[in-house]
BALOBA-1460 file (C-alpha; in Angstrom, 3 decimals):
// residues 367
<rec num="1" residu="m" x="75.792" y="98.791" z="132.527"/>
<rec num="2" residu="i" x="79.405" y="98.458" z="133.650"/>
<rec num="3" residu="i" x="81.774" y="99.973" z="131.103"/>
<rec num="4" residu="g" x="85.477" y="99.171" z="131.230"/>
<rec num="5" residu="v" x="88.241" y="101.271" z="129.721"/>
<rec num="6" residu="p" x="91.568" y="99.392" z="129.699"/>
<rec num="7" residu="k" x="94.972" y="100.890" z="129.047"/>
<rec num="8" residu="e" x="96.023" y="100.300" z="125.441"/>
<rec num="9" residu="i" x="98.969" y="97.915" z="125.165"/>
<rec num="10" residu="k" x="99.725" y="98.098" z="121.445"/>
<rec num="11" residu="n" x="103.196" y="99.497" z="120.691"/>
<rec num="12" residu="n" x="103.318" y="103.237" z="121.441"/>
<rec num="13" residu="e" x="99.539" y="103.508" z="121.620"/>
<rec num="14" residu="n" x="99.080" y="106.435" z="123.976"/>
<rec num="15" residu="r" x="95.400" y="107.069" z="123.263"/>
<rec num="16" residu="i" x="92.618" y="106.016" z="125.610"/>
<rec num="17" residu="a" x="89.073" y="105.290" z="124.467"/>
<rec num="18" residu="l" x="87.308" y="107.697" z="126.821"/>
<rec num="19" residu="t" x="88.107" y="111.155" z="128.192"/>
<rec num="20" residu="p" x="87.082" y="112.133" z="131.749"/>
<rec num="21" residu="a" x="84.307" y="114.204" z="130.156"/>
<rec num="22" residu="g" x="83.035" y="111.069" z="128.431"/>
<rec num="23" residu="a" x="83.190" y="109.111" z="131.675"/>
<rec num="24" residu="a" x="81.139" y="111.832" z="133.365"/>
<rec num="25" residu="e" x="78.454" y="111.589" z="130.662"/>
<rec num="26" residu="l" x="78.150" y="107.830" z="131.094"/>
<rec num="27" residu="t" x="77.940" y="108.034" z="134.879"/>
<rec num="28" residu="q" x="75.261" y="110.723" z="134.593"/>
<rec num="29" residu="h" x="73.211" y="108.193" z="132.625"/>
<rec num="30" residu="g" x="73.428" y="105.824" z="135.577"/>
<rec num="31" residu="h" x="76.245" y="103.579" z="134.350"/>
<rec num="32" residu="q" x="79.458" y="102.553" z="136.104"/>
<rec num="33" residu="v" x="82.785" y="103.324" z="134.448"/>
<rec num="34" residu="f" x="85.941" y="101.431" z="135.376"/>
<rec num="35" residu="v" x="89.238" y="102.816" z="134.077"/>
<rec num="36" residu="q" x="92.564" y="101.011" z="134.353"/>
<rec num="37" residu="a" x="95.079" y="102.836" z="136.533"/>
<rec num="38" residu="g" x="97.303" y="105.096" z="134.436"/>
<rec num="39" residu="g" x="95.296" y="104.402" z="131.282"/>
<rec num="40" residu="g" x="94.841" y="108.074" z="130.435"/>
<rec num="41" residu="l" x="98.314" y="109.348" z="131.234"/>
<rec num="42" residu="g" x="99.542" y="109.037" z="127.654"/>
<rec num="43" residu="s" x="96.797" y="111.440" z="126.594"/>
<rec num="44" residu="g" x="97.361" y="113.780" z="129.537"/>
<rec num="45" residu="f" x="94.465" y="112.591" z="131.712"/>
<rec num="46" residu="t" x="95.299" y="111.570" z="135.292"/>
<rec num="47" residu="d" x="93.454" y="108.996" z="137.372"/>
<rec num="48" residu="e" x="92.272" y="111.846" z="139.586"/>
<rec num="49" residu="r" x="90.480" y="113.432" z="136.629"/>
<rec num="50" residu="y" x="88.556" y="110.210" z="136.040"/>
<rec num="51" residu="i" x="87.693" y="109.866" z="139.723"/>
<rec num="52" residu="e" x="86.365" y="113.440" z="139.727"/>
<rec num="53" residu="a" x="84.221" y="112.472" z="136.714"/>
<rec num="54" residu="g" x="82.647" y="109.620" z="138.679"/>
<rec num="55" residu="a" x="84.710" y="106.722" z="137.367"/>
<rec num="56" residu="k" x="86.398" y="104.078" z="139.476"/>
<rec num="57" residu="i" x="90.053" y="103.167" z="138.974"/>
<rec num="58" residu="l" x="90.975" y="99.484" z="138.783"/>
<rec num="59" residu="p" x="94.591" y="98.359" z="139.201"/>
<rec num="60" residu="d" x="95.161" y="96.217" z="136.112"/>
<rec num="61" residu="i" x="93.818" y="95.167" z="132.748"/>
<rec num="62" residu="e" x="92.578" y="91.811" z="134.007"/>
<rec num="63" residu="s" x="90.286" y="93.392" z="136.582"/>
<rec num="64" residu="v" x="88.857" y="95.807" z="133.999"/>
<rec num="65" residu="y" x="87.918" y="93.012" z="131.598"/>
<rec num="66" residu="e" x="86.601" y="90.802" z="134.391"/>
<rec num="67" residu="a" x="84.307" y="93.468" z="135.859"/>
<rec num="68" residu="s" x="82.857" y="94.934" z="132.656"/>
<rec num="69" residu="d" x="79.790" y="94.268" z="130.524"/>
<rec num="70" residu="m" x="81.222" y="96.434" z="127.739"/>
<rec num="71" residu="i" x="84.842" y="97.208" z="126.955"/>
<rec num="72" residu="i" x="85.540" y="100.456" z="125.116"/>
<rec num="73" residu="k" x="88.949" y="100.541" z="123.454"/>
<rec num="74" residu="v" x="90.895" y="102.392" z="120.805"/>
<rec num="75" residu="k" x="92.681" y="99.546" z="119.030"/>
<rec num="76" residu="e" x="91.853" y="95.901" z="118.516"/>
<rec num="77" residu="p" x="92.689" y="93.453" z="121.320"/>
<rec num="78" residu="i" x="96.131" y="91.969" z="120.820"/>
<rec num="79" residu="e" x="97.286" y="88.480" z="121.768"/>
<rec num="80" residu="p" x="97.708" y="89.012" z="125.562"/>
<rec num="81" residu="e" x="94.106" y="90.299" z="125.693"/>
<rec num="82" residu="y" x="92.466" y="87.452" z="123.792"/>
<rec num="83" residu="k" x="92.038" y="85.317" z="126.894"/>
<rec num="84" residu="l" x="90.524" y="88.224" z="128.834"/>
<rec num="85" residu="v" x="87.551" y="88.694" z="126.500"/>
<rec num="86" residu="k" x="84.432" y="86.959" z="127.853"/>
<rec num="87" residu="q" x="81.413" y="85.338" z="126.249"/>
<rec num="88" residu="n" x="78.631" y="87.901" z="125.598"/>
<rec num="89" residu="q" x="80.946" y="90.783" z="126.516"/>
<rec num="90" residu="i" x="80.581" y="93.799" z="124.209"/>
<rec num="91" residu="i" x="83.873" y="94.961" z="122.716"/>
<rec num="92" residu="f" x="83.527" y="98.393" z="121.087"/>
<rec num="93" residu="t" x="86.699" y="99.458" z="119.285"/>
<rec num="94" residu="y" x="88.570" y="99.694" z="115.988"/>
<rec num="95" residu="f" x="88.936" y="96.064" z="114.920"/>
<rec num="96" residu="h" x="89.960" y="96.114" z="111.221"/>
<rec num="97" residu="f" x="89.306" y="92.364" z="111.185"/>
<rec num="98" residu="a" x="89.995" y="91.954" z="107.474"/>
<rec num="99" residu="s" x="93.694" y="92.594" z="108.066"/>
<rec num="100" residu="s" x="94.130" y="89.797" z="110.660"/>
<rec num="101" residu="e" x="92.764" y="86.270" z="110.521"/>
<rec num="102" residu="t" x="94.349" y="85.539" z="113.914"/>
<rec num="103" residu="l" x="92.360" y="88.326" z="115.573"/>
<rec num="104" residu="t" x="89.193" y="87.315" z="113.739"/>
<rec num="105" residu="r" x="89.394" y="83.704" z="114.878"/>
<rec num="106" residu="a" x="90.275" y="84.743" z="118.442"/>
<rec num="107" residu="m" x="87.155" y="86.891" z="118.676"/>
<rec num="108" residu="i" x="85.032" y="84.130" z="117.122"/>
<rec num="109" residu="d" x="86.342" y="81.756" z="119.794"/>
<rec num="110" residu="s" x="85.638" y="84.289" z="122.555"/>
<rec num="111" residu="e" x="81.917" y="84.418" z="121.643"/>
<rec num="112" residu="a" x="81.919" y="88.123" z="122.446"/>
<rec num="113" residu="v" x="79.884" y="90.814" z="120.661"/>
<rec num="114" residu="c" x="82.339" y="92.751" z="118.510"/>
<rec num="115" residu="i" x="81.196" y="96.175" z="117.321"/>
<rec num="116" residu="a" x="83.757" y="97.829" z="115.057"/>
<rec num="117" residu="y" x="84.040" y="101.599" z="114.968"/>
<rec num="118" residu="e" x="85.248" y="101.502" z="111.379"/>
<rec num="119" residu="t" x="82.111" y="99.874" z="109.939"/>
<rec num="120" residu="v" x="79.456" y="101.975" z="111.702"/>
<rec num="121" residu="e" x="77.911" y="103.565" z="108.618"/>
<rec num="122" residu="n" x="75.344" y="106.297" z="108.061"/>
<rec num="123" residu="s" x="72.681" y="106.049" z="105.346"/>
<rec num="124" residu="d" x="74.762" y="108.340" z="103.110"/>
<rec num="125" residu="g" x="77.737" y="105.972" z="103.289"/>
<rec num="126" residu="s" x="79.760" y="108.131" z="105.670"/>
<rec num="127" residu="l" x="81.662" y="106.458" z="108.517"/>
<rec num="128" residu="p" x="81.159" y="108.660" z="111.594"/>
<rec num="129" residu="l" x="83.476" y="106.773" z="113.943"/>
<rec num="130" residu="l" x="86.270" y="106.322" z="111.434"/>
<rec num="131" residu="t" x="86.181" y="109.928" z="110.265"/>
<rec num="132" residu="p" x="87.961" y="111.627" z="113.210"/>
<rec num="133" residu="m" x="90.932" y="109.274" z="113.112"/>
<rec num="134" residu="s" x="90.995" y="109.427" z="109.318"/>
<rec num="135" residu="e" x="91.246" y="113.190" z="109.623"/>
<rec num="136" residu="v" x="94.172" y="112.842" z="112.031"/>
<rec num="137" residu="a" x="95.915" y="110.166" z="109.941"/>
<rec num="138" residu="g" x="95.437" y="112.110" z="106.711"/>
<rec num="139" residu="r" x="97.047" y="115.209" z="108.159"/>
<rec num="140" residu="m" x="99.799" y="113.188" z="109.824"/>
<rec num="141" residu="s" x="100.621" y="111.354" z="106.589"/>
<rec num="142" residu="v" x="101.948" y="114.583" z="105.105"/>
<rec num="143" residu="q" x="103.732" y="115.569" z="108.301"/>
<rec num="144" residu="e" x="105.509" y="112.202" z="108.478"/>
<rec num="145" residu="g" x="106.123" y="112.060" z="104.740"/>
<rec num="146" residu="a" x="107.757" y="115.481" z="104.813"/>
<rec num="147" residu="k" x="110.025" y="114.350" z="107.639"/>
<rec num="148" residu="y" x="111.169" y="111.175" z="105.893"/>
<rec num="149" residu="l" x="111.896" y="113.087" z="102.704"/>
<rec num="150" residu="e" x="114.724" y="114.704" z="104.657"/>
<rec num="151" residu="k" x="118.153" y="113.298" z="103.821"/>
<rec num="152" residu="t" x="118.736" y="112.594" z="107.515"/>
<rec num="153" residu="y" x="116.083" y="109.891" z="107.310"/>
<rec num="154" residu="g" x="117.205" y="108.531" z="103.944"/>
<rec num="155" residu="g" x="114.857" y="110.596" z="101.806"/>
<rec num="156" residu="r" x="115.568" y="112.577" z="98.662"/>
<rec num="157" residu="g" x="116.429" y="115.706" z="100.619"/>
<rec num="158" residu="v" x="113.459" y="117.613" z="99.239"/>
<rec num="159" residu="l" x="111.566" y="120.358" z="101.070"/>
<rec num="160" residu="l" x="107.860" y="119.777" z="100.561"/>
<rec num="161" residu="g" x="107.019" y="123.364" z="99.717"/>
<rec num="162" residu="g" x="110.243" y="124.304" z="97.975"/>
<rec num="163" residu="v" x="111.502" y="127.912" z="98.146"/>
<rec num="164" residu="p" x="111.517" y="130.777" z="95.626"/>
<rec num="165" residu="g" x="113.472" y="129.598" z="92.603"/>
<rec num="166" residu="v" x="113.210" y="125.902" z="93.556"/>
<rec num="167" residu="h" x="110.283" y="123.691" z="92.621"/>
<rec num="168" residu="p" x="108.229" y="122.204" z="95.471"/>
<rec num="169" residu="a" x="107.995" y="118.468" z="96.066"/>
<rec num="170" residu="k" x="105.406" y="116.490" z="94.110"/>
<rec num="171" residu="v" x="102.856" y="114.617" z="96.225"/>
<rec num="172" residu="l" x="100.585" y="111.889" z="94.841"/>
<rec num="173" residu="i" x="97.579" y="110.910" z="96.958"/>
<rec num="174" residu="i" x="95.726" y="107.737" z="95.981"/>
<rec num="175" residu="g" x="92.186" y="107.957" z="97.328"/>
<rec num="176" residu="g" x="89.961" y="110.999" z="97.655"/>
<rec num="177" residu="g" x="88.031" y="110.169" z="100.822"/>
<rec num="178" residu="i" x="88.550" y="111.691" z="104.265"/>
<rec num="179" residu="v" x="92.212" y="110.637" z="104.543"/>
<rec num="180" residu="g" x="93.063" y="111.790" z="101.033"/>
<rec num="181" residu="t" x="91.225" y="115.084" z="101.385"/>
<rec num="182" residu="e" x="92.927" y="115.933" z="104.665"/>
<rec num="183" residu="a" x="96.315" y="114.926" z="103.249"/>
<rec num="184" residu="a" x="95.754" y="117.132" z="100.202"/>
<rec num="185" residu="k" x="94.808" y="120.095" z="102.403"/>
<rec num="186" residu="m" x="97.999" y="119.720" z="104.430"/>
<rec num="187" residu="a" x="100.294" y="119.161" z="101.466"/>
<rec num="188" residu="a" x="98.738" y="122.053" z="99.557"/>
<rec num="189" residu="g" x="99.020" y="124.316" z="102.587"/>
<rec num="190" residu="l" x="102.747" y="123.598" z="102.740"/>
<rec num="191" residu="g" x="103.080" y="124.560" z="99.084"/>
<rec num="192" residu="a" x="103.579" y="121.139" z="97.511"/>
<rec num="193" residu="d" x="102.531" y="120.234" z="93.967"/>
<rec num="194" residu="v" x="99.673" y="117.814" z="94.733"/>
<rec num="195" residu="t" x="97.736" y="115.314" z="92.645"/>
<rec num="196" residu="i" x="94.827" y="113.447" z="94.229"/>
<rec num="197" residu="m" x="93.361" y="110.358" z="92.552"/>
<rec num="198" residu="d" x="90.024" y="108.625" z="92.994"/>
<rec num="199" residu="i" x="87.774" y="106.238" z="91.078"/>
<rec num="200" residu="d" x="84.658" y="108.389" z="91.612"/>
<rec num="201" residu="l" x="84.358" y="111.143" z="89.036"/>
<rec num="202" residu="n" x="81.810" y="113.037" z="91.130"/>
<rec num="203" residu="r" x="84.220" y="113.019" z="94.048"/>
<rec num="204" residu="l" x="86.960" y="114.371" z="91.787"/>
<rec num="205" residu="r" x="84.641" y="117.160" z="90.631"/>
<rec num="206" residu="y" x="83.960" y="118.059" z="94.257"/>
<rec num="207" residu="l" x="87.667" y="118.044" z="95.135"/>
<rec num="208" residu="d" x="88.479" y="120.114" z="92.077"/>
<rec num="209" residu="d" x="85.989" y="122.735" z="93.286"/>
<rec num="210" residu="i" x="87.186" y="122.992" z="96.886"/>
<rec num="211" residu="m" x="90.950" y="122.537" z="96.577"/>
<rec num="212" residu="p" x="93.448" y="125.329" z="95.918"/>
<rec num="213" residu="a" x="95.190" y="125.744" z="92.579"/>
<rec num="214" residu="n" x="98.198" y="123.598" z="93.528"/>
<rec num="215" residu="v" x="95.967" y="120.506" z="93.843"/>
<rec num="216" residu="k" x="95.081" y="118.642" z="90.655"/>
<rec num="217" residu="t" x="92.697" y="115.709" z="90.295"/>
<rec num="218" residu="m" x="93.090" y="112.537" z="88.266"/>
<rec num="219" residu="m" x="91.146" y="109.328" z="87.729"/>
<rec num="220" residu="s" x="92.656" y="106.445" z="89.681"/>
<rec num="221" residu="n" x="93.551" y="103.346" z="87.690"/>
<rec num="222" residu="t" x="96.587" y="101.119" z="87.309"/>
<rec num="223" residu="y" x="97.794" y="102.866" z="84.159"/>
<rec num="224" residu="n" x="97.659" y="106.349" z="85.681"/>
<rec num="225" residu="i" x="99.317" y="105.253" z="88.933"/>
<rec num="226" residu="r" x="102.137" y="103.626" z="86.978"/>
<rec num="227" residu="e" x="102.541" y="106.786" z="84.879"/>
<rec num="228" residu="m" x="102.532" y="109.166" z="87.854"/>
<rec num="229" residu="a" x="104.586" y="107.300" z="90.453"/>
<rec num="230" residu="p" x="108.065" y="107.834" z="88.932"/>
<rec num="231" residu="s" x="107.785" y="111.628" z="88.977"/>
<rec num="232" residu="h" x="106.567" y="112.035" z="92.566"/>
<rec num="233" residu="d" x="108.527" y="112.443" z="95.787"/>
<rec num="234" residu="l" x="105.835" y="111.437" z="98.299"/>
<rec num="235" residu="i" x="103.029" y="108.951" z="97.611"/>
<rec num="236" residu="i" x="100.232" y="108.541" z="100.138"/>
<rec num="237" residu="g" x="97.928" y="105.523" z="100.099"/>
<rec num="238" residu="a" x="94.496" y="106.655" z="101.281"/>
<rec num="239" residu="v" x="92.204" y="103.933" z="99.959"/>
<rec num="240" residu="l" x="89.378" y="102.425" z="102.006"/>
<rec num="241" residu="i" x="86.818" y="99.726" z="101.340"/>
<rec num="242" residu="p" x="84.840" y="99.667" z="104.615"/>
<rec num="243" residu="g" x="85.460" y="96.470" z="106.567"/>
<rec num="244" residu="a" x="87.350" y="94.770" z="103.728"/>
<rec num="245" residu="k" x="90.960" y="94.406" z="102.623"/>
<rec num="246" residu="a" x="92.403" y="97.333" z="100.715"/>
<rec num="247" residu="p" x="93.253" y="96.664" z="97.046"/>
<rec num="248" residu="k" x="96.935" y="96.578" z="96.098"/>
<rec num="249" residu="l" x="97.137" y="99.579" z="93.794"/>
<rec num="250" residu="l" x="100.869" y="100.249" z="93.799"/>
<rec num="251" residu="t" x="102.742" y="97.075" z="92.904"/>
<rec num="252" residu="h" x="106.264" y="95.950" z="93.757"/>
<rec num="253" residu="d" x="107.533" y="96.305" z="90.205"/>
<rec num="254" residu="m" x="106.590" y="100.006" z="90.182"/>
<rec num="255" residu="l" x="109.253" y="100.728" z="92.827"/>
<rec num="256" residu="a" x="112.028" y="100.186" z="90.279"/>
<rec num="257" residu="c" x="110.733" y="103.139" z="88.256"/>
<rec num="258" residu="m" x="110.707" y="105.573" z="91.189"/>
<rec num="259" residu="k" x="113.425" y="107.941" z="92.293"/>
<rec num="260" residu="p" x="115.630" y="106.621" z="95.126"/>
<rec num="261" residu="g" x="114.537" y="108.179" z="98.410"/>
<rec num="262" residu="t" x="110.888" y="108.486" z="97.397"/>
<rec num="263" residu="v" x="108.641" y="108.088" z="100.451"/>
<rec num="264" residu="l" x="105.511" y="105.913" z="100.544"/>
<rec num="265" residu="v" x="103.038" y="106.436" z="103.397"/>
<rec num="266" residu="d" x="100.343" y="103.745" z="103.506"/>
<rec num="267" residu="v" x="97.477" y="104.954" z="105.688"/>
<rec num="268" residu="a" x="95.477" y="101.906" z="104.538"/>
<rec num="269" residu="v" x="97.820" y="99.597" z="106.458"/>
<rec num="270" residu="d" x="95.075" y="98.887" z="109.042"/>
<rec num="271" residu="q" x="93.122" y="97.187" z="106.263"/>
<rec num="272" residu="g" x="96.129" y="95.333" z="104.852"/>
<rec num="273" residu="g" x="97.607" y="98.248" z="102.908"/>
<rec num="274" residu="c" x="97.115" y="99.491" z="99.338"/>
<rec num="275" residu="f" x="100.796" y="99.062" z="98.371"/>
<rec num="276" residu="e" x="101.923" y="95.544" z="97.524"/>
<rec num="277" residu="t" x="105.121" y="95.993" z="99.554"/>
<rec num="278" residu="t" x="103.344" y="97.233" z="102.684"/>
<rec num="279" residu="k" x="103.904" y="95.512" z="106.006"/>
<rec num="280" residu="p" x="102.771" y="97.000" z="109.339"/>
<rec num="281" residu="t" x="105.334" y="98.971" z="111.312"/>
<rec num="282" residu="t" x="105.325" y="100.671" z="114.720"/>
<rec num="283" residu="h" x="106.172" y="104.102" z="116.054"/>
<rec num="284" residu="d" x="109.341" y="102.545" z="117.526"/>
<rec num="285" residu="n" x="110.484" y="101.371" z="114.099"/>
<rec num="286" residu="p" x="108.251" y="103.200" z="111.608"/>
<rec num="287" residu="t" x="110.001" y="102.701" z="108.275"/>
<rec num="288" residu="f" x="111.681" y="100.135" z="106.098"/>
<rec num="289" residu="v" x="113.354" y="100.357" z="102.688"/>
<rec num="290" residu="i" x="112.656" y="98.225" z="99.618"/>
<rec num="291" residu="d" x="114.448" y="98.976" z="96.330"/>
<rec num="292" residu="n" x="115.667" y="102.324" z="97.726"/>
<rec num="293" residu="i" x="112.081" y="103.413" z="98.448"/>
<rec num="294" residu="i" x="111.180" y="104.398" z="102.034"/>
<rec num="295" residu="h" x="107.960" y="102.858" z="103.370"/>
<rec num="296" residu="y" x="106.141" y="104.367" z="106.361"/>
<rec num="297" residu="c" x="103.388" y="101.938" z="107.382"/>
<rec num="298" residu="v" x="102.573" y="102.608" z="111.039"/>
<rec num="299" residu="a" x="99.277" y="100.931" z="111.856"/>
<rec num="300" residu="n" x="98.217" y="103.367" z="114.586"/>
<rec num="301" residu="m" x="99.402" y="106.723" z="113.283"/>
<rec num="302" residu="p" x="97.041" y="108.846" z="115.449"/>
<rec num="303" residu="g" x="98.602" y="107.261" z="118.529"/>
<rec num="304" residu="a" x="101.523" y="109.659" z="118.087"/>
<rec num="305" residu="v" x="99.250" y="112.627" z="118.843"/>
<rec num="306" residu="p" x="97.147" y="111.064" z="121.608"/>
<rec num="307" residu="r" x="95.793" y="114.210" z="123.210"/>
<rec num="308" residu="t" x="94.197" y="115.400" z="119.975"/>
<rec num="309" residu="s" x="93.162" y="111.888" z="118.959"/>
<rec num="310" residu="t" x="91.579" y="110.867" z="122.265"/>
<rec num="311" residu="i" x="89.404" y="113.960" z="122.447"/>
<rec num="312" residu="a" x="88.382" y="113.649" z="118.782"/>
<rec num="313" residu="l" x="87.587" y="109.954" z="119.165"/>
<rec num="314" residu="t" x="85.484" y="110.397" z="122.295"/>
<rec num="315" residu="n" x="83.555" y="113.226" z="120.634"/>
<rec num="316" residu="a" x="82.506" y="110.749" z="117.931"/>
<rec num="317" residu="t" x="82.034" y="107.471" z="119.827"/>
<rec num="318" residu="l" x="80.366" y="108.670" z="123.035"/>
<rec num="319" residu="p" x="76.784" y="108.973" z="121.683"/>
<rec num="320" residu="y" x="76.991" y="105.396" z="120.399"/>
<rec num="321" residu="a" x="78.487" y="104.105" z="123.657"/>
<rec num="322" residu="i" x="75.650" y="105.776" z="125.584"/>
<rec num="323" residu="a" x="73.087" y="104.223" z="123.208"/>
<rec num="324" residu="i" x="74.540" y="100.744" z="123.767"/>
<rec num="325" residu="a" x="74.731" y="101.224" z="127.539"/>
<rec num="326" residu="n" x="71.205" y="102.645" z="127.809"/>
<rec num="327" residu="n" x="69.492" y="100.100" z="125.570"/>
<rec num="328" residu="g" x="71.717" y="97.029" z="125.476"/>
<rec num="329" residu="w" x="73.483" y="96.184" z="122.237"/>
<rec num="330" residu="e" x="70.570" y="94.379" z="120.574"/>
<rec num="331" residu="n" x="67.989" y="97.121" z="121.150"/>
<rec num="332" residu="a" x="70.553" y="99.800" z="120.331"/>
<rec num="333" residu="c" x="71.242" y="98.154" z="116.959"/>
<rec num="334" residu="k" x="67.510" y="97.959" z="116.248"/>
<rec num="335" residu="k" x="66.943" y="101.608" z="117.156"/>
<rec num="336" residu="f" x="70.041" y="103.002" z="115.477"/>
<rec num="337" residu="e" x="70.644" y="101.577" z="112.001"/>
<rec num="338" residu="p" x="74.239" y="102.928" z="111.699"/>
<rec num="339" residu="l" x="75.202" y="101.002" z="114.834"/>
<rec num="340" residu="k" x="73.868" y="97.745" z="113.393"/>
<rec num="341" residu="s" x="76.388" y="98.026" z="110.559"/>
<rec num="342" residu="g" x="79.130" y="98.037" z="113.206"/>
<rec num="343" residu="l" x="78.360" y="94.449" z="114.196"/>
<rec num="344" residu="n" x="81.160" y="92.246" z="112.868"/>
<rec num="345" residu="i" x="81.172" y="89.155" z="115.087"/>
<rec num="346" residu="v" x="78.316" y="88.123" z="117.388"/>
<rec num="347" residu="n" x="78.641" y="85.202" z="119.807"/>
<rec num="348" residu="g" x="81.019" y="83.254" z="117.596"/>
<rec num="349" residu="k" x="79.413" y="84.084" z="114.245"/>
<rec num="350" residu="v" x="80.728" y="86.453" z="111.569"/>
<rec num="351" residu="v" x="77.918" y="88.817" z="110.566"/>
<rec num="352" residu="y" x="79.869" y="91.291" z="108.419"/>
<rec num="353" residu="k" x="80.395" y="90.347" z="104.775"/>
<rec num="354" residu="g" x="83.805" y="92.007" z="104.328"/>
<rec num="355" residu="v" x="85.238" y="89.953" z="107.199"/>
<rec num="356" residu="a" x="83.709" y="86.688" z="105.989"/>
<rec num="357" residu="d" x="84.973" y="87.295" z="102.460"/>
<rec num="358" residu="a" x="88.494" y="88.123" z="103.636"/>
<rec num="359" residu="f" x="89.028" y="84.654" z="105.108"/>
<rec num="360" residu="g" x="86.451" y="82.467" z="103.383"/>
<rec num="361" residu="l" x="84.311" y="82.190" z="106.516"/>
<rec num="362" residu="l" x="80.607" y="81.476" z="106.702"/>
<rec num="363" residu="l" x="78.526" y="84.670" z="106.844"/>
<rec num="364" residu="a" x="75.720" y="84.459" z="109.387"/>
<rec num="365" residu="e" x="72.591" y="86.555" z="109.016"/>
<rec num="366" residu="y" x="71.838" y="88.993" z="111.812"/>
<rec num="367" residu="e" x="68.272" y="90.276" z="112.051"/>
């Protein structure tokens, strides 16, 4: 199979979908790998490294799409790429379709085979291809939140961990999955007073067991969020419903009760956001202010640390990419049940319920 790896063109997206080590693995399995010139530079990988790994360098994004049976990406295709996607071409990437009807309809029209990293699901409900970037985003959410709490950036001027004689900042994390757990670890490690919320009591028991003493757990519901929000300095949205839109758990009217300069970081922005006032931002212009509350809603947070993110992503996705390349997408999905759950759109038909429900589209059965 011919596998193409284009340069990402989303704003400040410096990751690439495949490391040279990953390219070497695919070529050793007898496949061809085409990488767009300069595609890996943002992550610190030169064209020469890919050539040494057995890949071929193509000059532009058009030639990569044109030559390839399967495109491996980091982020969803954006408007300039829509016309490059071909019928029956496999696109293997983070799609987050439920957050964009325009993207969904473009991929339906393309009649490509769209396999979404974020909905590949193991039998235990874990999401192996979403996990590494959730780990990065969870840790970054605290790092960025701490920065925007500084007065220089319009925040309350609060140091996350405080100092002797001064209370630490209070951090509220809504969602106790991978993102929330990693955020709690980081915030707790910096000395903050942390509360993590979730709707699963068993998950809260687990978190209560593993977290240090400065992390408390609480059941997530509208009443408790409304009660807690006014007293916290940093609120992190870490809610995920795989393949579907995130619920709006923190509403616009709650902002009026918060302290001016409070920072909201919505890691769920890729799935539409779990704050009612969320709108996607970029690394170039990461924040906006509503009712004196700072919102950080960058839709590709791990793109700011591309070296770490690219290696972590390839570690997770490579076995699945090899399975698709070795077997073809249909046989691979039959052999590997988790991969089948990654199918979102197949030859113009929506086959993933969360995407169909998001836009009232017909759900086709895929056997």
